[in-house]
Backbone as a chain_set.jsonl record, in Angstrom:
{"seq": "MSALRFEVEATCAQTGARAGLLHTSHGTIETPVFMPVGTHGTVKGLTPRDLERDVDAAIILANTYHLFLRPGHKLIENLGGLHRFMAWPRAILTDSGGFQVFSLDTLRTVSEEGVLFRSHLNGDSHFFTPEGIVDIQLAFGSDIIMPLDECLPYPVTPDIAAESTNRTIRWVRAAYSSARHGRFPR", "coords": {"N": [[10.808, -31.828, -12.556], [11.304, -32.567, -9.228], [9.561, -33.344, -6.178], [9.854, -31.26, -3.296], [11.353, -31.805, -0.118], [11.231, -31.342, 3.34], [13.11, -31.696, 6.198], [12.943, -31.649, 9.578], [15.367, -30.819, 11.907], [15.914, -29.587, 14.317], [14.155, -27.727, 16.798], [13.426, -24.605, 18.182], [12.639, -24.177, 21.523], [11.629, -21.852, 22.652], [10.876, -20.049, 20.565], [9.893, -21.532, 18.454], [11.214, -21.628, 16.076], [12.735, -23.343, 13.356], [15.318, -25.583, 12.384], [16.74, -27.31, 9.695], [16.837, -29.753, 7.027], [16.554, -29.154, 3.643], [15.54, -30.862, 0.996], [16.269, -30.983, -2.379], [16.06, -31.422, -5.973], [18.513, -30.64, -6.837], [20.35, -30.901, -4.817], [20.9, -30.974, -1.222], [19.925, -28.695, 1.256], [21.071, -27.067, 4.062], [19.212, -25.543, 6.568], [18.811, -22.723, 8.746], [19.795, -20.733, 5.86], [22.283, -18.968, 3.999], [21.535, -17.155, 1.175], [22.721, -16.229, -1.768], [21.98, -13.542, -4.043], [21.16, -13.622, -7.362], [20.108, -11.664, -9.345], [19.756, -11.181, -12.181], [20.368, -13.664, -13.122], [22.947, -14.068, -12.442], [25.394, -13.738, -9.905], [26.642, -10.789, -8.985], [30.025, -10.012, -9.539], [31.012, -12.495, -8.796], [31.923, -15.742, -9.842], [30.2, -18.757, -10.883], [31.847, -20.859, -10.011], [33.309, -19.597, -7.936], [31.207, -19.167, -6.134], [30.488, -21.77, -5.534], [32.908, -23.065, -4.646], [34.308, -21.22, -2.904], [32.381, -19.752, -1.409], [30.591, -21.693, -0.839], [27.885, -21.817, -1.445], [24.657, -23.091, -1.247], [22.378, -22.601, -2.579], [20.887, -20.312, -4.893], [19.192, -17.234, -5.34], [17.121, -16.148, -7.909], [15.667, -13.646, -10.038], [12.435, -13.52, -11.137], [10.891, -11.524, -12.498], [12.856, -9.813, -13.706], [14.363, -11.668, -15.258], [12.325, -12.558, -16.916], [11.842, -10.278, -18.475], [14.319, -9.939, -19.784], [16.641, -12.351, -20.44], [14.304, -13.632, -21.197], [11.8, -16.076, -20.489], [11.174, -18.14, -22.272], [13.393, -18.345, -23.965], [15.336, -19.058, -22.061], [14.278, -21.518, -21.243], [14.471, -22.918, -23.689], [17.22, -23.049, -23.897], [17.85, -24.957, -22.098], [17.115, -24.511, -19.483], [17.314, -22.664, -16.346], [19.412, -23.507, -14.666], [21.355, -24.456, -16.454], [21.673, -22.169, -18.047], [22.756, -20.398, -16.181], [24.998, -21.77, -15.495], [25.01, -23.206, -13.111], [25.104, -25.692, -10.753], [23.781, -26.274, -8.415], [20.941, -25.748, -6.168], [18.209, -23.569, -7.147], [16.21, -20.845, -6.308], [13.453, -19.123, -7.456], [11.968, -15.957, -7.37], [8.731, -14.302, -7.253], [8.241, -11.899, -8.491], [6.99, -10.276, -6.815], [8.363, -8.428, -5.178], [8.869, -6.434, -7.025], [6.335, -5.485, -7.353], [6.163, -3.873, -5.177], [8.549, -2.224, -5.401], [8.43, -1.07, -7.923], [6.232, 0.635, -7.923], [5.107, 2.812, -9.273], [4.934, 1.922, -11.809], [3.115, -0.107, -12.089], [-0.064, -1.833, -11.856], [-2.226, -3.239, -9.603], [-4.544, -5.881, -9.519], [-7.365, -8.051, -8.893], [-6.932, -10.127, -10.646], [-4.212, -10.163, -11.165], [-1.045, -8.586, -11.808], [-0.387, -5.738, -13.649], [2.349, -4.689, -15.304], [4.413, -2.005, -16.392], [7.226, -2.116, -18.26], [10.321, -1.31, -16.826], [12.398, -0.961, -18.492], [11.64, -0.389, -21.201], [9.002, 0.429, -21.244], [7.033, -1.29, -22.197], [4.009, -3.186, -21.777], [3.219, -5.78, -19.489], [1.371, -8.454, -18.303], [1.144, -10.059, -15.326], [-0.059, -12.986, -14.114], [-1.297, -15.075, -11.426], [-1.161, -17.791, -12.218], [0.396, -17.61, -14.536], [2.878, -16.713, -13.565], [3.771, -18.954, -12.189], [4.007, -20.715, -14.353], [6.09, -19.452, -15.797], [8.251, -19.736, -13.997], [8.381, -22.515, -13.9], [9.189, -22.974, -16.501], [11.75, -21.979, -16.278], [12.844, -24.008, -14.804], [13.178, -24.02, -12.078], [14.136, -24.938, -8.739], [12.799, -24.224, -6.435], [9.862, -22.491, -6.367], [8.18, -19.378, -6.18], [4.994, -18.126, -5.274], [2.925, -15.627, -6.867], [2.874, -12.598, -5.18], [1.909, -9.801, -3.144], [3.838, -7.28, -2.145], [3.944, -4.942, 0.409], [4.362, -1.421, 1.236], [5.862, 0.03, 4.215], [4.672, 2.18, 6.709], [1.491, 0.44, 6.813], [-2.087, 0.381, 6.938], [-4.003, -1.798, 9.081], [-6.25, -2.756, 7.683], [-5.548, -2.514, 4.943], [-3.307, -4.202, 4.912], [-4.553, -6.645, 5.548], [-6.298, -6.942, 3.345], [-4.424, -7.155, 1.235], [-2.989, -9.448, 2.032], [-5.028, -11.373, 1.938], [-5.622, -11.267, -0.803], [-3.193, -12.205, -1.861], [-3.287, -14.836, -0.848], [-5.513, -15.792, -2.273], [-4.425, -15.632, -4.844], [-2.381, -17.561, -4.621], [-3.926, -19.867, -4.274], [-5.259, -19.881, -6.754], [-3.128, -20.259, -8.537], [-2.207, -22.751, -7.717], [-4.39, -24.459, -8.116], [-4.908, -24.361, -10.781], [-5.755, -25.836, -13.83], [-4.0, -25.795, -15.906], [-1.53, -26.463, -15.019], [-0.185, -29.053, -15.296], [2.382, -29.942, -14.846], [2.907, -29.0, -12.387], [3.766, -29.667, -9.08], [1.781, -31.605, -6.869]], "CA": [[10.983, -31.245, -11.241], [10.857, -33.473, -8.18], [8.984, -32.68, -5.016], [10.75, -30.866, -2.216], [11.082, -32.433, 1.171], [11.902, -30.65, 4.432], [13.324, -32.566, 7.345], [13.243, -30.84, 10.752], [16.442, -31.372, 12.744], [15.863, -28.964, 15.643], [13.137, -26.694, 16.973], [13.666, -23.768, 19.353], [11.526, -24.292, 22.469], [11.092, -20.531, 22.958], [10.293, -19.337, 19.419], [9.347, -22.442, 17.449], [12.052, -21.59, 14.873], [13.205, -24.677, 13.005], [16.49, -25.803, 11.542], [16.543, -28.607, 9.073], [17.399, -30.042, 5.72], [15.625, -29.009, 2.536], [16.027, -31.73, -0.068], [15.832, -30.594, -3.723], [16.671, -32.252, -7.015], [19.873, -30.16, -7.071], [21.117, -30.948, -3.583], [20.278, -30.766, 0.09], [20.263, -27.381, 1.795], [20.912, -26.915, 5.498], [18.548, -24.291, 6.913], [18.727, -21.564, 7.856], [20.829, -20.711, 4.841], [22.594, -17.735, 3.275], [21.155, -17.345, -0.223], [23.129, -15.109, -2.619], [20.988, -13.107, -5.021], [21.594, -13.468, -8.745], [18.916, -11.044, -9.919], [19.687, -11.383, -13.63], [20.944, -14.962, -13.444], [24.357, -14.087, -12.058], [25.724, -12.995, -8.695], [27.628, -9.807, -9.433], [31.376, -10.069, -9.018], [31.414, -13.855, -8.454], [31.62, -16.778, -10.824], [29.597, -19.943, -10.256], [32.905, -21.6, -9.314], [33.552, -18.886, -6.677], [30.073, -19.418, -5.247], [30.542, -23.167, -5.119], [34.141, -23.425, -3.953], [34.715, -20.299, -1.843], [31.242, -19.371, -0.576], [29.845, -22.935, -0.58], [26.453, -21.499, -1.528], [23.846, -24.264, -1.583], [21.227, -22.138, -3.345], [20.914, -18.93, -5.377], [17.9, -16.639, -5.664], [17.078, -15.406, -9.174], [14.488, -12.789, -10.087], [11.538, -13.863, -12.244], [10.528, -10.329, -13.265], [13.978, -9.357, -14.537], [14.677, -12.702, -16.251], [11.222, -12.555, -17.878], [12.046, -9.172, -19.409], [15.473, -10.286, -20.601], [16.493, -12.724, -21.839], [12.989, -14.206, -21.425], [11.674, -17.449, -19.992], [11.17, -19.113, -23.37], [14.786, -18.531, -24.371], [16.004, -19.823, -21.004], [13.785, -22.892, -21.345], [15.057, -23.513, -24.9], [18.648, -23.261, -23.657], [18.021, -26.04, -21.138], [16.722, -24.105, -18.137], [18.11, -21.666, -15.636], [20.668, -24.097, -14.176], [22.321, -24.468, -17.559], [21.887, -20.772, -18.419], [23.608, -19.787, -15.165], [26.111, -22.684, -15.203], [24.912, -23.413, -11.67], [24.642, -27.055, -10.537], [23.05, -26.422, -7.15], [19.535, -25.327, -6.169], [17.815, -22.196, -7.496], [14.891, -20.346, -5.936], [13.045, -17.93, -8.203], [10.903, -15.215, -6.712], [7.515, -14.167, -8.064], [8.043, -10.543, -8.989], [6.274, -9.543, -5.773], [9.123, -7.264, -4.734], [8.685, -5.383, -8.024], [5.026, -4.883, -7.053], [6.497, -2.817, -4.226], [9.602, -1.292, -5.803], [8.037, -0.387, -9.164], [4.826, 0.987, -7.678], [4.605, 3.781, -10.257], [4.884, 1.25, -13.107], [2.27, -1.289, -12.009], [-1.431, -1.765, -11.358], [-2.602, -4.514, -9.002], [-5.966, -6.22, -9.556], [-7.646, -9.41, -8.429], [-6.436, -11.081, -11.645], [-2.755, -10.162, -11.213], [-0.347, -7.299, -11.807], [0.005, -5.184, -14.938], [3.591, -3.919, -15.198], [5.074, -1.351, -17.527], [8.65, -2.428, -18.132], [11.228, -0.203, -16.476], [13.388, -0.873, -19.564], [11.139, 0.251, -22.426], [7.609, 0.836, -21.096], [6.092, -2.317, -22.66], [3.115, -3.733, -20.754], [3.242, -7.219, -19.238], [0.41, -8.806, -17.266], [1.545, -11.235, -14.562], [-1.139, -13.643, -13.391], [-0.77, -16.094, -10.515], [-0.864, -18.996, -12.981], [1.483, -17.302, -15.467], [4.132, -16.627, -12.813], [4.202, -20.341, -11.962], [4.445, -21.245, -15.656], [7.403, -18.871, -16.109], [9.252, -20.363, -13.133], [8.516, -23.9, -14.351], [10.015, -22.91, -17.715], [13.123, -21.797, -15.807], [13.327, -25.234, -14.165], [13.557, -23.668, -10.709], [13.926, -25.939, -7.698], [11.798, -23.668, -5.527], [9.164, -21.379, -7.011], [7.39, -18.56, -5.263], [3.748, -17.654, -5.876], [2.756, -14.178, -6.981], [2.466, -11.981, -3.924], [1.902, -8.343, -3.143], [4.633, -6.7, -1.063], [3.43, -3.623, 0.761], [5.285, -0.521, 1.932], [5.609, 0.216, 5.639], [3.59, 1.486, 7.386], [0.175, 0.324, 6.182], [-3.154, 0.152, 7.903], [-4.379, -3.209, 9.194], [-7.208, -3.115, 6.625], [-4.804, -2.695, 3.688], [-2.498, -5.415, 5.08], [-5.457, -7.803, 5.471], [-6.745, -7.048, 1.951], [-3.292, -7.637, 0.45], [-2.729, -10.834, 2.429], [-6.109, -12.211, 1.398], [-5.433, -11.34, -2.259], [-2.072, -13.116, -2.087], [-3.782, -16.198, -0.6], [-6.349, -16.166, -3.431], [-3.507, -15.855, -5.963], [-1.733, -18.857, -4.399], [-4.923, -20.911, -4.573], [-5.502, -19.9, -8.209], [-1.954, -20.853, -9.177], [-2.109, -24.156, -7.342], [-5.504, -25.265, -8.61], [-5.063, -24.193, -12.216], [-5.649, -27.062, -14.631], [-2.885, -25.634, -16.845], [-0.261, -26.818, -14.387], [0.017, -30.485, -15.246], [3.745, -30.189, -14.343], [3.014, -28.426, -11.057], [3.655, -30.736, -8.086], [0.595, -31.546, -5.987]], "C": [[10.477, -32.253, -10.222], [10.345, -32.673, -7.002], [10.068, -32.335, -4.001], [10.372, -31.642, -0.967], [11.885, -31.69, 2.22], [11.93, -31.558, 5.641], [13.749, -31.689, 8.524], [14.305, -31.553, 11.583], [16.43, -30.81, 14.153], [14.779, -27.888, 15.646], [13.441, -25.935, 18.254], [12.439, -23.823, 20.263], [10.872, -22.944, 22.744], [10.336, -19.92, 21.784], [9.592, -20.239, 18.417], [10.148, -22.432, 16.151], [12.633, -22.977, 14.636], [14.482, -24.608, 12.185], [16.314, -27.183, 10.93], [17.268, -28.751, 7.766], [16.296, -29.946, 4.684], [16.211, -29.791, 1.372], [15.421, -31.286, -1.396], [16.487, -31.532, -4.736], [18.096, -31.803, -7.352], [20.666, -30.057, -5.773], [20.293, -30.685, -2.346], [20.827, -29.485, 0.688], [20.029, -27.395, 3.302], [20.275, -25.561, 5.771], [18.736, -24.012, 8.397], [19.944, -21.494, 6.951], [21.038, -19.287, 4.322], [22.334, -18.001, 1.801], [21.594, -16.127, -1.04], [22.065, -14.809, -3.677], [21.657, -12.897, -6.371], [20.437, -12.921, -9.555], [18.742, -11.381, -11.392], [20.316, -12.712, -14.043], [22.427, -15.044, -13.165], [24.522, -13.283, -10.771], [26.87, -12.074, -9.065], [28.971, -9.983, -8.728], [31.868, -11.464, -8.654], [31.049, -14.811, -9.581], [30.873, -17.919, -10.116], [30.622, -20.772, -9.479], [33.239, -20.953, -7.97], [32.446, -19.203, -5.667], [30.086, -20.832, -4.692], [31.736, -23.442, -4.205], [34.413, -22.544, -2.732], [33.579, -19.958, -0.879], [30.495, -20.614, -0.084], [28.339, -22.661, -0.533], [25.693, -22.739, -1.985], [22.702, -23.891, -2.525], [21.447, -20.685, -3.752], [19.478, -18.495, -5.637], [18.034, -15.884, -6.978], [15.721, -14.726, -9.289], [13.647, -13.05, -11.336], [11.21, -12.658, -13.114], [11.652, -9.935, -14.223], [14.349, -10.382, -15.608], [13.575, -12.827, -17.298], [11.444, -11.472, -18.929], [13.231, -9.423, -20.331], [16.342, -11.28, -19.859], [15.137, -13.336, -22.195], [12.937, -15.676, -21.031], [11.682, -18.493, -21.104], [12.586, -19.38, -23.869], [15.532, -19.376, -23.339], [15.564, -21.283, -21.055], [14.408, -23.602, -22.55], [16.547, -23.795, -24.759], [18.915, -24.352, -22.619], [17.7, -25.678, -19.708], [17.727, -23.176, -17.486], [19.419, -22.244, -15.088], [21.735, -24.07, -15.271], [22.68, -23.039, -17.975], [22.878, -20.093, -17.472], [24.893, -20.573, -14.916], [26.191, -22.949, -13.701], [24.325, -24.79, -11.388], [23.792, -27.257, -9.291], [21.652, -25.807, -7.267], [19.367, -23.856, -6.541], [16.398, -21.958, -6.993], [14.612, -19.152, -6.827], [11.892, -17.276, -7.464], [9.758, -14.998, -7.689], [7.398, -12.848, -8.809], [7.314, -9.685, -7.966], [7.034, -8.336, -5.255], [8.965, -6.119, -5.722], [7.296, -4.747, -7.901], [5.242, -3.706, -6.102], [7.43, -1.774, -4.838], [9.278, -0.52, -7.078], [6.598, 0.098, -9.079], [4.265, 2.012, -8.659], [4.448, 3.159, -11.643], [3.96, 0.037, -13.102], [0.873, -0.946, -11.498], [-1.81, -3.159, -10.868], [-4.111, -4.683, -9.108], [-6.14, -7.632, -9.018], [-7.041, -10.455, -9.368], [-4.912, -11.163, -11.692], [-2.191, -8.754, -11.194], [0.021, -6.925, -13.234], [1.223, -4.303, -14.697], [3.851, -3.197, -16.496], [6.563, -1.551, -17.295], [9.446, -1.173, -17.779], [12.279, 0.003, -17.565], [12.875, -0.074, -20.761], [9.666, 0.649, -22.375], [6.582, -0.171, -21.602], [5.263, -2.831, -21.49], [3.212, -5.245, -20.702], [2.287, -7.504, -18.096], [0.826, -10.113, -16.616], [0.339, -11.755, -13.804], [-0.532, -14.648, -12.421], [-0.355, -17.368, -11.257], [0.334, -18.778, -13.905], [2.835, -17.236, -14.784], [4.677, -18.027, -12.53], [4.718, -20.936, -13.266], [5.835, -20.736, -16.035], [8.483, -19.562, -15.291], [9.442, -21.843, -13.465], [9.357, -23.956, -15.62], [11.484, -22.712, -17.35], [13.706, -23.103, -15.269], [13.786, -24.994, -12.739], [13.287, -24.825, -9.758], [12.819, -25.515, -6.742], [11.181, -22.47, -6.23], [8.31, -20.66, -5.981], [6.12, -18.105, -5.971], [3.721, -16.129, -5.943], [2.24, -13.638, -5.653], [2.557, -10.471, -4.054], [2.667, -7.854, -1.927], [4.156, -5.276, -0.827], [4.499, -2.751, 1.385], [4.939, -0.477, 3.42], [5.593, 1.705, 5.928], [2.348, 1.382, 6.493], [-0.853, 0.085, 7.268], [-3.457, -1.349, 7.988], [-5.353, -3.645, 8.098], [-6.497, -3.368, 5.292], [-3.954, -3.96, 3.769], [-3.371, -6.664, 4.947], [-5.938, -8.016, 4.037], [-5.635, -7.629, 1.065], [-2.984, -9.103, 0.758], [-3.78, -11.768, 1.854], [-6.015, -12.337, -0.119], [-4.294, -12.304, -2.593], [-2.506, -14.567, -1.874], [-4.656, -16.664, -1.763], [-5.471, -16.426, -4.654], [-2.807, -17.211, -5.827], [-2.695, -19.987, -4.741], [-5.188, -21.018, -6.064], [-4.342, -20.567, -8.935], [-1.909, -22.351, -8.927], [-3.199, -25.008, -8.002], [-5.687, -25.193, -10.128], [-4.839, -25.503, -12.968], [-4.482, -26.997, -15.604], [-1.571, -26.166, -16.299], [-0.12, -28.316, -14.215], [1.395, -30.84, -14.691], [3.891, -29.722, -12.897], [2.837, -29.51, -10.012], [2.45, -30.535, -7.183], [0.897, -32.209, -4.671]], "O": [[9.352, -32.74, -10.334], [10.649, -31.491, -6.846], [11.069, -33.04, -3.875], [9.232, -32.072, -0.791], [13.073, -31.43, 2.032], [10.911, -32.113, 6.052], [14.803, -31.055, 8.474], [14.167, -32.729, 11.92], [16.883, -31.47, 15.088], [14.524, -27.231, 14.636], [13.686, -26.544, 19.296], [11.325, -23.545, 19.819], [9.678, -22.892, 23.039], [9.27, -19.334, 21.976], [8.786, -19.767, 17.615], [9.802, -23.153, 15.215], [12.978, -23.692, 15.577], [14.687, -23.686, 11.396], [15.804, -28.103, 11.57], [18.178, -27.99, 7.438], [15.242, -30.568, 4.818], [17.252, -29.425, 0.827], [14.199, -31.218, -1.529], [17.357, -32.331, -4.389], [18.809, -32.502, -8.071], [21.555, -29.214, -5.651], [19.149, -30.236, -2.414], [22.028, -29.22, 0.636], [18.929, -27.697, 3.764], [20.742, -24.542, 5.263], [18.813, -24.935, 9.208], [20.979, -22.103, 7.222], [20.093, -18.505, 4.22], [22.854, -18.965, 1.24], [20.92, -15.098, -1.014], [21.352, -15.7, -4.138], [22.59, -12.106, -6.506], [19.849, -13.637, -10.365], [17.669, -11.825, -11.799], [20.747, -12.867, -15.186], [23.095, -15.983, -13.6], [23.858, -12.264, -10.58], [27.953, -12.538, -9.422], [29.046, -10.089, -7.504], [33.019, -11.618, -8.244], [29.988, -14.691, -10.193], [30.915, -18.025, -8.891], [30.312, -21.321, -8.422], [33.431, -21.652, -6.975], [32.718, -19.472, -4.497], [29.741, -21.063, -3.534], [31.576, -23.991, -3.115], [34.714, -23.053, -1.652], [33.792, -19.883, 0.331], [29.847, -20.584, 0.962], [27.62, -23.202, 0.307], [26.044, -23.359, -2.989], [22.128, -24.754, -3.188], [22.108, -19.924, -3.046], [18.651, -19.285, -6.094], [18.948, -15.077, -7.147], [14.74, -15.182, -8.701], [14.102, -12.824, -12.457], [11.246, -12.755, -14.341], [11.417, -9.748, -15.417], [14.621, -10.007, -16.748], [13.854, -13.166, -18.447], [11.26, -11.708, -20.123], [13.155, -9.15, -21.529], [16.731, -11.022, -18.72], [14.847, -13.538, -23.374], [13.9, -16.421, -21.214], [12.148, -19.614, -20.896], [12.935, -20.523, -24.163], [16.27, -20.295, -23.695], [16.392, -22.185, -20.923], [14.825, -24.755, -22.444], [17.079, -24.682, -25.427], [20.068, -24.638, -22.297], [17.983, -26.458, -18.799], [18.822, -22.938, -17.996], [20.43, -21.543, -15.05], [22.883, -23.701, -15.021], [23.846, -22.735, -18.226], [23.729, -19.315, -17.902], [25.781, -20.1, -14.207], [27.265, -22.924, -13.099], [23.174, -25.049, -11.739], [23.154, -28.298, -9.133], [21.239, -25.396, -8.351], [20.238, -23.022, -6.294], [15.501, -22.768, -7.225], [15.45, -18.258, -6.943], [10.968, -17.942, -6.997], [9.814, -15.461, -8.828], [6.534, -12.703, -9.674], [7.048, -8.508, -8.211], [6.424, -7.32, -4.925], [8.929, -4.957, -5.319], [7.104, -3.598, -8.3], [4.58, -2.674, -6.215], [7.138, -0.579, -4.801], [9.802, 0.574, -7.287], [5.837, -0.013, -10.041], [3.051, 2.068, -8.852], [3.898, 3.785, -12.548], [4.016, -0.773, -14.027], [0.655, 0.059, -10.821], [-1.73, -4.134, -11.615], [-4.869, -3.755, -8.826], [-5.162, -8.319, -8.725], [-6.679, -11.547, -8.93], [-4.37, -12.14, -12.209], [-2.793, -7.841, -10.629], [0.663, -7.701, -13.943], [1.15, -3.302, -13.983], [3.549, -3.708, -17.574], [7.088, -1.189, -16.242], [9.253, -0.111, -18.372], [12.975, 1.018, -17.571], [13.569, 0.802, -21.276], [9.134, 1.155, -23.362], [5.381, 0.057, -21.46], [5.744, -2.907, -20.36], [3.278, -5.912, -21.735], [2.371, -6.878, -17.039], [0.859, -11.155, -17.271], [-0.221, -11.059, -12.956], [0.627, -15.033, -12.577], [0.685, -17.954, -10.954], [1.185, -19.657, -14.042], [3.838, -17.657, -15.359], [5.882, -18.264, -12.616], [5.76, -21.592, -13.277], [6.662, -21.498, -16.536], [9.524, -19.935, -15.832], [10.546, -22.37, -13.326], [10.15, -24.88, -15.798], [12.367, -23.223, -18.039], [14.923, -23.287, -15.276], [14.679, -25.682, -12.245], [12.34, -25.591, -9.94], [12.012, -26.331, -6.298], [11.886, -21.548, -6.639], [7.792, -21.262, -5.04], [6.165, -17.736, -7.145], [4.401, -15.441, -5.18], [1.287, -14.167, -5.082], [3.202, -9.944, -4.96], [2.197, -7.996, -0.799], [3.988, -4.503, -1.771], [5.44, -3.259, 1.995], [3.856, -0.898, 3.829], [6.45, 2.429, 5.42], [2.187, 2.146, 5.541], [-0.529, -0.357, 8.37], [-3.183, -2.085, 7.039], [-5.287, -4.783, 7.633], [-6.814, -4.331, 4.593], [-3.883, -4.716, 2.8], [-2.97, -7.634, 4.303], [-5.982, -9.151, 3.563], [-5.895, -8.502, 0.237], [-2.749, -9.899, -0.151], [-3.451, -12.838, 1.34], [-6.297, -13.403, -0.666], [-4.418, -13.125, -3.503], [-2.121, -15.44, -2.652], [-4.549, -17.812, -2.192], [-5.747, -17.348, -5.422], [-2.657, -17.93, -6.815], [-2.324, -20.947, -5.416], [-5.328, -22.122, -6.59], [-4.559, -21.359, -9.853], [-1.605, -23.127, -9.833], [-2.948, -26.147, -8.398], [-6.531, -25.892, -10.688], [-3.839, -26.188, -12.752], [-4.019, -28.033, -16.081], [-0.6, -26.304, -17.044], [0.049, -28.798, -13.095], [1.569, -31.919, -14.125], [4.897, -30.019, -12.252], [1.834, -30.223, -10.051], [2.145, -29.411, -6.783], [0.033, -32.265, -3.796]]}, "num_chains": 1, "name": "protein.A"}
């Protein structure tokens, strides 16, 4: 995995919003960008060729939680990574499972160490740590990986939002500083 590089091309004087080029090992992405979602490693109703030729999608988002459950990150890694598994030559962003922290709130328990999920498929328990989520996404060979985060419902009190934000920051620091991540870019 090579390091990402972002090149700012324009900045809005009123809002500070930026447009630019995000350089990845699987191509350059003009931002802002439309990113189709391939939750299970495929965008429903479209082939990779459709996405490339007709949509001209520069990047696809895939879901770490769902791909972890099936077919599994080790199988995907053994098959040559998510690009090969999906037959997708362009960039892939994998999320952290943070949305499932929100959407599967009756099937998970959040702690300082991570998130314990009960699978929505069969009830099996899986513990996602900040470091483990990075390892899973590295096994996928993702171009852009997202750290474990806690998505909250709306509305929440400022105290709960601050506690969640601070926990997410601690999770990011734990994932980044972990000695286990010799492959993790610094």
